[in-house]
C-alpha positions in Angstrom: 91.1 19.8 34.7 90.3 17.3 37.5 87.0 17.8 39.3 85.3 19.7 36.5 81.6 19.1 36.3 79.7 18.3 33.1 76.7 20.4 32.2 73.2 18.9 31.6 71.7 19.8 28.2 68.7 21.8 29.4 66.7 21.2 26.2 67.1 17.4 26.6 66.3 17.6 30.3 63.0 19.3 29.5 62.0 16.8 26.9 63.1 13.4 28.3 63.0 11.5 31.5 65.1 8.5 32.5 63.3 5.7 34.1 64.6 3.6 37.0 65.5 0.8 34.7 67.5 3.2 32.5 65.0 3.6 29.6 64.4 7.0 28.1 60.8 8.3 28.1 59.4 11.0 25.8 56.1 12.7 25.1 54.3 12.3 21.7 54.3 14.9 19.0 51.3 16.6 17.2 49.2 17.0 20.4 49.4 20.8 20.8 47.1 22.4 18.2 44.9 21.7 15.2 43.1 19.1 17.3 39.6 19.4 15.8 40.4 17.2 12.8 42.1 14.5 14.9 40.0 11.6 16.3 39.3 11.2 20.0 41.2 7.9 19.9 44.2 9.5 18.4 44.2 12.4 20.8 43.8 10.0 23.7 46.9 8.1 22.5 48.9 11.3 22.5 48.5 11.5 26.3 50.5 8.3 26.7 54.3 8.5 26.9 56.5 6.7 24.5 59.9 5.1 24.8 62.9 6.3 22.8 64.6 3.8 20.6 67.8 2.3 22.0 70.3 3.9 19.6 68.9 7.4 20.2 68.6 6.8 23.9 72.4 6.4 24.1 73.0 9.9 22.7 70.3 11.4 24.9 71.9 9.9 28.0 75.2 11.6 27.1 73.3 14.9 27.2 72.0 14.2 30.7 75.0 12.9 32.7 73.3 13.1 36.1 69.9 11.8 35.3 
């Protein structure tokens, strides 16, 4: 089976981005609805990206072979 291409996991591709240095970025959870009870500081913090932990990043990178 030489020359067979691997497929990118589309769900992972939509949720994560790989930085130039090889780190995995993600967006924060709990920012979509029921926002009235959350403080402005907390909602502002949701807008920032976050980095995935190293152990989980390895498995995510396997799902995105061409990223």
